[in-house]
N, C-alpha and C positions, 0 to 999 in steps of 0.2 A: 654775231653778235661779241667773240674770241679777238681782241686787242690784245699784240705782242708789248703793246706799251702802257697799256690795262694795269692799273694796281691790282693782283688779285683778287684784293679783301674790298673792289669796287664791281667786281662782274658779278654778273646778272646771270640767272639761270631760270633757263624755263624749266617747263613742269618736268617733262622727261629726263633733264637731266637732275630735276634734281629726285625725284622718285629714284637714279640711276647711282648717283653718289653720296642717297644721305641715308635711300631704303626704307623712302616712306611713301607707301601709293595714295594717288589725287583722290581716291576718297578719305585716306586717314588725314592726310593736309589738309583739308576741304573742312574735316572733324573737328582736327585738334584748332587750327584757325577760330571756328564756331566757341568756343570752349576759352578762347585767348591763352590757348601755350602751344601757338606755333607761329612762326612772324605771318605778317600781313605782307602778302604780293604789292607788286608796286604797280601801276596801270603805264603799259608800252604803249596801245594802243588800242582803236574801239574793242579788238575783241581778244585782246592781247595783256599775259602778264609776267613777273616774271619775280626771282626772289633776287634779295642778295646774300652774297657769299656770307660777307662778313657776319650779317646775321644769322643764321643759318649756321657756319660756325660759332656762335656766340648759343647758339640754341643747345647743340651738339655737348659746348661744354656747362652749361647750365643743368644738362641731364648728366652728364656724367660726374658734376659736385651734384648732385640732390642723391643721386648712388651710394657716392662715396662717405657723406652726412649720413644714409641709411644704415650703412655698414658699420659705422665708428661708436 
């Protein structure tokens, strides 16, 4: 999946990479998606999905903004 010429923001991450880099478990990802609180995956094949890094980064930024609004 990784390509040195690929824009990092358009990079597709598979589930285990999402878990490791963003600190969410598979169960939490799917529960949050069900609630509309986590980016939906894109279908890569019949039994394969991935998430766009740009959407995951935006999700994290939104969580930080939410935290900062609550603290203010």
